[in-house]
C-alpha atoms as one frame of an Amber mdcrd trajectory, in Angstrom:
protein
   0.000   0.000   0.000   1.402   3.416  -0.966   1.968   6.235   1.509  -0.955
   8.179  -0.002  -3.234   5.143   0.373  -2.178   4.702   4.008  -2.897   8.390
   4.699  -6.296   8.117   3.019  -7.181   5.014   5.047  -6.213   6.820   8.247
  -8.424   9.739   7.208 -11.421   7.414   6.740 -10.876   5.929  10.197 -10.520
   9.405  11.690 -13.919  10.393  10.302 -15.791   8.026  12.610 -16.975  10.880
  14.845 -18.351  12.685  11.778 -20.222   9.539  10.746 -21.873   9.273  14.154
 -23.154  12.849  13.782 -24.056  12.383  10.108 -26.494   9.550  10.828 -28.721
  11.862  12.875 -29.945  13.963   9.977 -31.781  10.925   8.642 -33.405  10.698
  12.091 -34.220  14.432  12.049 -35.872  14.830   8.632 -37.592  11.434   8.588
 -40.145  12.668  11.139 -41.393  15.248   8.622 -41.128  12.861   5.674 -43.072
  10.138   7.496 -45.659  11.946   9.597 -46.374  14.960   7.394 -45.293  14.380
   3.795 -46.200  10.694   3.609 -49.108  10.076   5.981 -50.983  13.205   7.016
 -50.613  16.188   4.733 -51.714  14.727   1.387 -55.165  13.540   2.568 -55.468
  16.574   4.858 -54.790  19.016   1.994 -57.227  17.036  -0.157 -59.918  17.400
   2.536 -59.272  21.149   2.817 -59.469  21.484  -0.977 -62.751  19.540  -1.031
 -64.159  21.828   1.657 -63.344  24.796  -0.553 -64.773  23.244  -3.737 -67.760
  21.440  -2.176 -68.684  23.109   1.133 -71.886  21.043   1.477 -70.238  17.680
   0.755 -71.565  14.888   3.007 -69.413  12.108   4.462 -68.785   9.317   1.961
 -69.557  11.478  -1.068 -67.027  12.434  -3.749 -66.485  16.069  -4.688 -66.994
  16.536  -8.438 -66.481  20.312  -8.475 -63.107  21.560  -9.677 -60.977  24.204
  -8.010 -59.936  27.184 -10.101 -56.129  27.383 -10.053 -54.756  30.116 -12.314
 -57.781  29.701 -14.562 -57.410  25.926 -14.823 -59.941  23.484 -13.338 -58.225
  21.089 -10.921 -59.959  18.200  -9.175 -59.521  18.466  -5.368 -58.304  14.858
  -5.432 -55.489  15.822  -7.823 -54.381  18.991  -6.009 -51.803  17.337  -3.737
 -50.112  15.254  -6.493 -50.019  18.293  -8.791 -48.520  20.414  -5.982 -45.694
  17.897  -5.541 -45.214  18.020  -9.309 -44.863  21.809  -9.248 -42.486  21.652
  -6.275 -40.286  19.197  -8.151 -40.128  21.289 -11.303 -38.936  24.223  -9.170
 -36.499  21.916  -7.349 -35.065  20.510 -10.567 -33.723  23.977 -11.380 -32.983
  25.342  -7.909 -31.193  22.321  -6.468 -28.593  22.312  -9.222 -27.510  25.785
  -8.097 -27.603  24.623  -4.489 -25.135  21.861  -5.329 -22.691  24.214  -7.002
 -22.839  26.628  -4.058 -22.499  23.798  -1.528 -19.293  22.577  -3.159 -17.856
  26.075  -2.705 -19.024  26.421   0.895 -16.176  26.075   3.448 -18.515  24.626
   6.098 -21.170  22.287   4.637 -22.753  21.677   8.066 -23.699  25.355   8.320
 -25.428  25.191   4.935 -27.173  21.973   5.954 -28.535  23.701   9.063 -29.766
  26.735   7.107 -31.739  24.691   4.569 -33.135  22.369   7.228 -34.182  25.378
   9.333 -36.242  26.897   6.529 -37.888  23.558   5.836 -38.665  22.956   9.501
 -40.316  26.391   9.815 -42.513  25.639   6.780 -43.377  22.248   8.282 -44.418
  23.883  11.569 -46.556  26.481   9.781 -48.570  23.685   8.152 -50.446  23.577
  11.454 -52.104  26.834  10.344 -53.715  25.236   7.283 -57.408  24.691   8.039
 -60.918  25.466   6.826 -60.748  26.168   3.104 -57.235  27.665   3.075 -55.720
  25.188   0.638 -53.586  27.953  -0.948 -51.423  28.255   2.203 -50.995  24.483
   2.214 -49.789  24.496  -1.380 -47.197  27.229  -0.699 -45.875  25.575   2.475
 -45.615  22.169   0.808 -43.547  23.686  -2.014 -41.228  25.506   0.425 -40.779
  22.439   2.649 -40.154  20.151  -0.330 -37.567  22.491  -1.832 -35.816  23.009
   1.515 -35.733  19.282   2.247 -34.207  18.595  -1.145 -31.601  21.356  -0.691
 -30.579  20.040   2.729 -30.273  16.501   1.358 -27.981  17.695  -1.454 -25.522
  18.822   1.211 -26.150  15.835   3.480 -25.735  13.148   0.812 -22.582  14.747
  -0.590 -20.933  14.566   2.851 -21.129  10.751   2.637 -18.314  10.796   0.062
 -16.073  12.712   2.496 -16.577  10.624   5.616 -16.802   7.003   4.377 -14.482
   4.864   2.256 -15.844   3.159  -0.892 -16.116  -0.182   0.917 -18.012   1.360
   3.850 -20.555   3.535   2.041 -23.244   0.867   1.641 -23.038   0.145   5.383
 -22.956   3.810   6.427 -25.800   4.792   4.110 -27.908   1.833   5.268 -27.344
   2.694   8.934 -28.448   6.259   8.288 -31.644   5.079   6.610 -32.297   2.593
   9.430 -31.924   5.315  12.051 -34.238   7.507   9.992 -36.908   4.816   9.971
 -36.559   4.406  13.726 -36.927   8.147  14.388 -39.790   8.560  11.967 -41.498
   5.497  13.408 -41.238   6.666  17.011 -42.862  10.037  16.282 -45.483   8.379
  14.100 -46.327   6.070  17.015 -46.926   9.101  19.244 -49.029  10.733  16.530
 -50.999   7.527  16.118 -51.953   7.576  19.795 -52.987  11.224  19.508 -55.120
  10.642  16.421 -56.722   7.501  17.829 -58.418   9.485  20.602 -57.920  13.249
  20.066 -60.636  14.012  22.629 -58.225  13.153  25.442 -56.171  16.160  24.370
 -59.228  18.374  24.016 -58.900  18.372  20.224 -60.990  17.336  17.284 -59.539
  15.190  14.502 -58.338  18.159  12.449 -56.690  19.715  15.486 -54.849  16.473
  16.254 -53.584  16.310  12.656 -52.326  19.904  12.826 -50.616  19.290  16.192
 -48.939  16.184  14.752 -47.573  18.210  11.814 -46.301  20.873  14.222 -44.492
  18.200  16.234 -42.871  16.827  13.064 -41.555  20.285  12.165 -40.179  20.850
  15.662 -38.556  17.388  15.637 -36.875  18.195  12.311 -35.506  21.470  13.677
 -34.344  20.153  17.068 -32.512  17.018  15.948 -30.810  18.787  13.044 -28.669
  20.474  15.700 -26.848  17.176  16.330 -25.303  16.797  12.840 -24.782  20.534
  12.437 -22.833  20.849  15.694 -21.118  17.470  15.307 -19.855  18.203  11.782
 -19.205  21.919  12.261 -15.446  21.483  11.818 -15.805  19.414   8.645 -14.350
  21.474   5.846 -15.730  21.740   2.329 -13.864  22.072  -0.939 -11.695  25.152
  -0.490 -10.559  25.488  -4.097 -13.141  24.439  -6.708 -11.777  23.562 -10.102
 -13.472  26.372 -12.016 -13.728  30.143 -11.444 -11.867  30.265  -8.125 -11.959
  34.045  -7.885 -15.483  34.676  -9.163 -17.225  34.524  -5.793 -19.725  31.978
  -4.528 -22.623  32.881  -6.843 -20.701  33.827  -9.971 -18.255  30.980  -9.542
 -21.075  28.531  -8.959 -22.784  29.510 -12.220 -19.528  29.040 -14.131 -18.957
  25.757 -12.300 -22.388  24.551 -13.441 -21.538  25.299 -17.053 -18.393  23.231
 -16.668 -20.330  20.388 -15.055 -22.885  20.105 -17.862 -20.113  20.193 -20.466
 -18.175  17.490 -18.622 -21.166  15.263 -17.870 -20.686  13.583 -21.238 -17.282
  12.423 -19.955 -19.097  10.330 -17.332 -21.597   8.309 -19.416 -22.202   5.681
 -16.720 -22.984   8.380 -14.143 -25.408   9.980 -16.580 -27.045   6.640 -17.363
 -27.477   5.937 -13.644 -29.154   9.317 -13.166 -31.629   8.633 -15.970 -32.392
   5.198 -14.494 -32.798   6.739 -11.054 -35.142   9.374 -12.466 -37.559   6.627
 -13.450 -37.408   4.111 -10.631 -37.164   6.682  -7.846 -40.167   8.546  -9.258
 -42.077   5.309  -8.908 -40.899   4.771  -5.322 -41.637   8.333  -4.249 -45.086
   8.338  -5.817 -46.018   5.080  -4.101 -44.804   6.465  -0.762 -46.392   9.885
  -1.164 -49.772   8.780  -2.512 -50.296   5.520  -0.624 -52.152   7.211   2.236
 -54.491   8.852  -0.273 -54.944   5.502  -2.063 -55.691   3.628   1.144 -58.210
   6.117   2.470 -59.957   7.287  -0.699 -59.872   4.142  -2.848 -59.768   1.229
  -0.396 -61.934   2.854   2.260 -59.609   2.458   5.244 -59.739   4.854   8.168
 -56.903   7.263   8.801 -55.937   5.376  11.956 -55.633   2.160   9.925 -53.277
   3.832   7.475 -51.275   5.247  10.375 -50.939   1.739  11.807 -49.795   0.474
   8.412 -47.172   3.197   8.028 -45.993   2.626  11.570 -45.426  -1.040  10.762
 -43.667  -0.151   7.497 -41.309   2.182   9.387 -40.106  -0.504  11.759 -39.938
  -3.216   9.094 -37.927  -0.705   7.048 -35.203  -0.679   9.720 -34.595  -4.367
   9.144 -34.941  -3.946   5.391 -32.261  -1.243   5.229 -29.818  -3.238   7.362
 -30.577  -6.450   5.432 -29.904  -4.820   2.055 -26.706  -3.300   3.450 -25.534
  -6.768   4.497 -26.488  -8.276   1.123 -24.655  -5.487  -0.717 -21.453  -6.397
   1.117 -21.718  -9.884  -0.380 -23.390  -9.388  -3.770 -22.838  -5.698  -4.527
 -25.247  -2.773  -4.272 -25.989  -2.746  -8.018 -27.412  -6.296  -7.998 -29.369
  -5.660  -4.815 -31.039  -2.529  -6.202 -31.999  -4.398  -9.394 -33.596  -7.144
  -7.303 -35.407  -4.484  -5.284 -36.947  -2.990  -8.440 -38.387  -6.379  -9.392
 -40.040  -6.488  -5.954 -41.352  -2.918  -6.367 -43.011  -3.892  -9.670 -44.793
  -6.672  -7.849 -45.886  -4.292  -5.077 -47.837  -1.917  -7.356 -49.453  -4.775
  -9.287 -50.633  -6.385  -6.045 -51.842  -2.978  -4.776 -54.179  -2.721  -7.783
 -55.936  -5.949  -6.781 -56.236  -5.209  -3.038 -59.861  -5.671  -1.909 -61.654
  -2.814  -0.157 -61.563  -2.712   3.644 -59.715  -6.035   4.023 -56.834  -5.796
   6.473 -54.692  -8.981   6.058 -53.648  -8.420   2.419 -53.059  -4.724   3.126
 -50.661  -5.440   5.966 -48.958  -8.273   4.080 -48.221  -5.801   1.300 -46.987
  -3.332   3.922 -44.387  -5.855   5.127 -43.123  -6.261   1.553 -42.916  -2.487
   1.108 -41.014  -2.072   4.378 -38.425  -4.677   3.428 -37.686  -3.242  -0.006
 -38.191   0.470   0.701 -35.228   1.266   2.920 -32.877  -1.056   1.089 -33.372
   0.353  -2.390 -33.145   3.964  -1.183 -30.062   3.477   1.000 -28.151   1.518
  -1.624 -29.105   3.895  -4.450 -27.433   6.697  -2.478 -24.241   4.760  -1.802
 -24.185   3.347  -5.337 -24.335   6.820  -6.871 -21.623   8.098  -4.504 -19.182
   5.746  -6.239 -19.901   7.430  -9.603 -19.400  11.038  -8.450 -16.136  12.834
  -9.368 -14.024  13.842  -6.382 -14.524  17.396  -5.050 -17.718  17.777  -7.087
 -19.898  15.762  -4.685 -22.595  18.303  -3.817 -22.851  19.502  -7.389 -23.438
  15.993  -8.705 -25.667  15.065  -5.769 -27.844  18.050  -6.646 -28.693  16.253
  -9.881 -29.419  13.135  -7.846 -31.462  14.992  -5.257 -33.628  16.706  -7.888
 -35.001  13.211  -8.458 -34.967  12.107  -4.816 -37.713  11.506  -2.247 -40.490
  14.054  -2.176 -39.300  15.635  -5.450 -40.482  13.155  -8.081 -42.795  14.666
 -10.648 -43.233  12.270 -13.567 -44.792   9.794 -11.148 -47.062  12.230  -9.344
 -48.090  13.819 -12.639 -48.960  10.397 -14.025 -50.831   9.469 -10.850 -52.782
  12.737 -10.860 -53.615  12.613 -14.577 -54.789   9.000 -14.494 -57.064   9.833
 -11.577 -58.284  12.957 -13.377 -59.164  10.861 -16.433 -60.627   7.781 -14.720
 -61.900   9.009 -11.352 -60.230   5.998  -9.681 -56.917   5.578  -7.900 -56.561
   1.886  -8.883 -55.425   2.484 -12.477 -53.350   5.390 -11.153 -51.352   3.136
  -8.809 -50.792   0.305 -11.297 -49.654   2.784 -13.969 -46.530   3.307 -11.851
 -45.159  -0.130 -12.801 -43.784   1.414 -15.993 -41.370   3.522 -13.915 -39.868
   0.454 -12.229 -39.590  -1.471 -15.486 -37.894   1.346 -17.412 -35.666   2.268
 -14.462 -34.605  -1.355 -13.993 -33.794  -1.854 -17.668 -31.649   1.290 -17.718
 -29.889   0.407 -14.439 -29.060  -3.024 -15.834 -27.074  -1.260 -18.581 -24.897
   0.717 -16.145 -21.290  -0.549 -16.103 -20.397   0.222 -12.485 -16.727  -0.741
 -12.741 -16.171   1.525 -15.734 -18.189   4.356 -14.169 -16.214   4.277 -10.905
 -12.901   4.371 -12.746 -14.092   7.127 -15.109 -14.960   9.252 -12.051 -11.428
   8.733 -10.712 -12.583   6.808  -7.652 -11.287   3.701  -5.918 -13.000   0.422
  -6.732 -14.703  -1.246  -3.743 -14.041  -4.934  -3.103 -17.467  -5.941  -4.473
 -18.856  -3.956  -7.413
């Protein structure tokens, strides 16, 4: 082993204290992702939109009156998916600039804290959405989604600086597992609150708003652990392009260089296109499953909360299991296997009978096992394909397609519902994203891509 290799290995070992702090941001933001973005806010915003469009709607009836949004008629049932679509289109542009700026920031933890703080404030303010005020909900969802994505650009890029190539699958999987644990614990508390809100002197809507406030506060409070713990971690002091142009001007020039050079990394580009498809499918299933369960299958909100609570804790084991399998078979093969399972999930979801618990919870176990594993390994897999010292910039491209920012999937889901009036064809339509994403991922030559990026090959590719 050369002297440089020995020094690098010592640096990886010395980053253990940063890794312990790094894990906690998954714990921090997962409370918002689970309680608010995944379980509560989509059906809650839909109910608020229906109150605005159909104020005299009785329980069990479907609102057939459209909302007027910038002169366009939007079904209340499509408002939440379309809002996520709009947030993602904004993110796709904004997050690329975030990545370029983050790579030029001397202290990435400070930037992580700033983005997370804005998102947490927006998450807390969601407690003010009530009555017919769906417009405030739309704005806050866009701000929170954009802020979450920006913070994750910084967070994911730090993985490349604190973990060796052979350790990234394990480190990424542990972060996801801790995130599922944190999100599951808060969701369990919220479940108890929503099961009997009268004990707190609240109605159902009040309990939902209090739960969303708690998720925002959780996000803000626990973000302090990684921010303080990684405060001394230094960023890239001397970016390759436009060193004297300042953060904004230099970042814009850096972006131009990145897009010109992206053709030099064809395997990285192919992975991103594959990820665009299969992650859109994953995110749409996660984000719209509560709406599907309540509005299409007829389950109560407490039933869906129980399901998501189970998925959270099964996801802990799923993330750790996939991390262990990746050590033996490689992350690329494990993610491909996971996409086959995801295709089966959406097909089975189409055939789920109304108000029948056993098949619903059996499907939830399958989702929990595959969910954390595919997400954790996708992150570590991509980290191997990112050029050194350009981590945040390249992860901004990745994050524009990450959780809560998919838009092809939500657009498809919303349009199919708009055309058919049923969520069943909308959910099964998502299989195309897993099939296309899997076929493209199968064409990625990981060994060539890692070497093209100038990175060290892990023991198992």
